[in-house]
C-alpha positions as CSV (number, residue, x, y, z in Angstrom):
1,M,26.2,-85.5,72.4
2,K,23.1,-86.5,74.6
3,L,24.1,-83.7,77.4
4,L,24.0,-81.2,74.3
5,K,20.6,-82.2,73.1
6,I,19.0,-82.0,76.7
7,A,20.8,-78.5,77.4
8,V,19.3,-77.3,73.9
9,L,15.8,-78.5,74.9
10,L,16.0,-76.9,78.4
11,T,17.3,-73.6,77.0
12,A,14.4,-73.8,74.5
13,S,11.8,-74.5,77.0
14,A,12.9,-71.6,79.0
15,F,11.9,-69.1,76.1
16,V,8.6,-71.1,75.1
17,M,7.2,-71.5,78.4
18,P,7.0,-67.7,79.4
19,V,5.3,-67.0,75.9
20,Y,2.7,-69.5,76.5
21,A,1.9,-68.3,80.0
22,Q,1.5,-64.7,78.4
23,E,-1.0,-66.1,75.6
24,A,-3.0,-68.2,78.4
25,A,-3.1,-64.9,80.7
26,A,-4.3,-62.8,77.6
27,E,-7.1,-65.1,76.5
28,P,-9.6,-64.2,79.5
29,S,-9.2,-60.3,78.7
30,A,-10.0,-61.1,75.0
31,A,-13.1,-62.7,76.0
32,A,-13.9,-59.6,78.1
33,E,-13.3,-57.2,75.3
34,S,-16.0,-59.0,73.2
35,V,-18.4,-56.5,74.5
36,D,-20.6,-55.2,71.6
37,P,-19.4,-51.7,71.2
38,I,-22.5,-50.5,69.4
39,A,-24.6,-51.7,72.4
40,A,-22.1,-49.8,74.7
41,A,-22.4,-46.7,72.5
42,I,-26.4,-46.4,72.1
43,G,-27.4,-48.3,75.4
44,S,-30.8,-50.0,75.6
45,P,-34.2,-48.8,76.5
46,E,-35.1,-48.0,79.9
47,A,-38.0,-50.0,81.5
48,G,-41.1,-48.8,80.1
49,K,-39.6,-46.8,77.3
50,A,-38.3,-47.4,73.7
51,L,-34.9,-46.2,72.4
52,I,-34.4,-44.1,69.3
53,V,-31.1,-43.7,67.6
54,F,-30.7,-41.0,65.1
55,F,-27.5,-41.3,63.1
56,R,-26.1,-39.3,59.8
57,P,-23.5,-41.2,58.0
58,S,-20.2,-39.5,57.2
59,A,-20.5,-38.4,53.7
60,F,-19.0,-35.6,51.6
61,K,-22.4,-34.5,49.9
62,G,-24.0,-31.9,52.4
63,G,-21.2,-32.5,54.8
64,A,-21.0,-28.9,55.8
65,I,-24.8,-28.7,56.5
66,N,-26.1,-29.6,59.8
67,F,-29.8,-29.7,61.1
68,K,-31.7,-30.0,64.2
69,V,-34.1,-33.0,64.8
70,R,-37.5,-31.6,66.7
71,E,-40.7,-33.3,68.0
72,G,-43.1,-30.5,67.7
73,V,-41.3,-27.4,68.9
74,T,-38.8,-29.2,71.2
75,E,-35.4,-29.4,69.7
76,L,-34.0,-32.8,70.4
77,G,-30.4,-32.9,68.9
78,R,-28.6,-31.7,66.0
79,L,-27.2,-34.0,63.2
80,R,-24.1,-33.3,61.5
81,S,-22.1,-35.5,59.0
82,G,-20.7,-38.6,61.0
83,N,-22.7,-37.9,64.5
84,F,-25.4,-39.9,66.1
85,F,-27.4,-39.2,69.3
86,T,-30.0,-41.5,71.2
87,L,-33.5,-40.7,72.8
88,Q,-35.4,-42.6,75.4
89,V,-39.0,-42.2,74.7
90,E,-42.6,-43.0,75.9
91,P,-44.3,-45.9,73.8
92,G,-46.7,-44.5,71.1
93,K,-46.6,-42.4,68.1
94,H,-43.9,-39.9,67.5
95,Q,-43.2,-37.3,64.6
96,Y,-39.8,-36.2,64.3
97,T,-39.0,-33.1,61.9
98,V,-36.2,-31.5,60.1
99,H,-36.4,-28.7,58.0
100,A,-34.4,-26.0,55.9
101,E,-35.9,-25.2,52.6
102,N,-38.2,-28.1,52.8
103,K,-39.7,-29.8,55.8
104,D,-39.4,-33.6,56.4
105,V,-41.4,-35.6,59.0
106,T,-40.8,-39.2,59.9
107,T,-43.4,-40.9,62.0
108,I,-42.4,-43.9,64.5
109,E,-44.8,-45.9,66.3
110,A,-42.4,-46.8,69.2
111,E,-43.3,-49.8,71.4
112,D,-42.0,-50.6,74.8
113,G,-38.4,-52.1,75.0
114,E,-37.7,-51.8,71.4
115,T,-34.7,-49.9,69.6
116,Y,-35.5,-48.0,66.5
117,F,-32.9,-46.4,64.0
118,I,-33.5,-43.4,62.1
119,S,-30.8,-42.1,59.3
120,G,-30.7,-38.6,58.3
121,E,-29.1,-37.4,55.0
122,V,-28.8,-34.1,53.2
123,N,-30.0,-34.0,49.4
124,F,-29.5,-31.2,47.0
125,G,-31.9,-28.4,47.1
126,F,-32.5,-25.1,45.1
127,L,-30.8,-22.8,47.4
128,S,-29.7,-24.8,50.2
129,G,-29.5,-28.6,51.4
130,R,-32.7,-30.5,52.1
131,P,-32.6,-32.4,55.2
132,N,-34.2,-35.8,55.2
133,L,-34.9,-38.5,57.9
134,S,-35.8,-42.0,57.0
135,P,-36.4,-45.2,59.0
136,S,-33.4,-47.4,59.0
137,N,-32.0,-50.3,60.8
138,R,-29.2,-51.7,63.0
139,E,-27.3,-53.0,60.0
140,A,-27.1,-49.6,58.5
141,F,-25.8,-48.3,61.8
142,E,-23.2,-50.8,62.2
143,A,-21.9,-50.1,58.7
144,A,-21.6,-46.4,59.6
145,F,-20.7,-46.9,63.2
146,K,-16.7,-46.9,62.8
147,K,-16.9,-43.3,61.3
148,L,-19.8,-42.0,63.8
149,K,-19.3,-39.9,66.8
150,P,-21.8,-38.8,69.5
151,S,-23.3,-35.6,68.9
152,K,-22.6,-32.6,71.1
153,P,-25.6,-31.6,73.5
154,L,-27.8,-28.8,72.4
155,E,-27.0,-25.4,74.1
156,D,-29.7,-24.2,76.3
């Protein structure tokens, strides 16, 4: 009987040890995967610059309408429902414009090394959707992030 118990314990340990070894080997890779996916997607401000993150949460309302974000006459990017893009800017005052049947201007006073979030949406208008930009925060970006994709670059 004693030999039977020893045989059962040895057999059981043969199955348990490889599983334990696999779990122990998996732990370091789990720590490596703890990289912040948002930081990986948007990056960080370059030296002497600020980072602006433009995003538009995925929504049915106005989903078919997209709009370009401009600073002055320069087209910076296009916001579609469920898209985002980033922009490295010099510190100072920046005015970002979107327009369709209306014109909306959002002003940011960018500081060196800071990251700013600007949310876009489309409201109902008389003949077409009315794009709108508004200052936002990282928490709102995080809430929308799972459904966001990087915007395609503007065609020249």
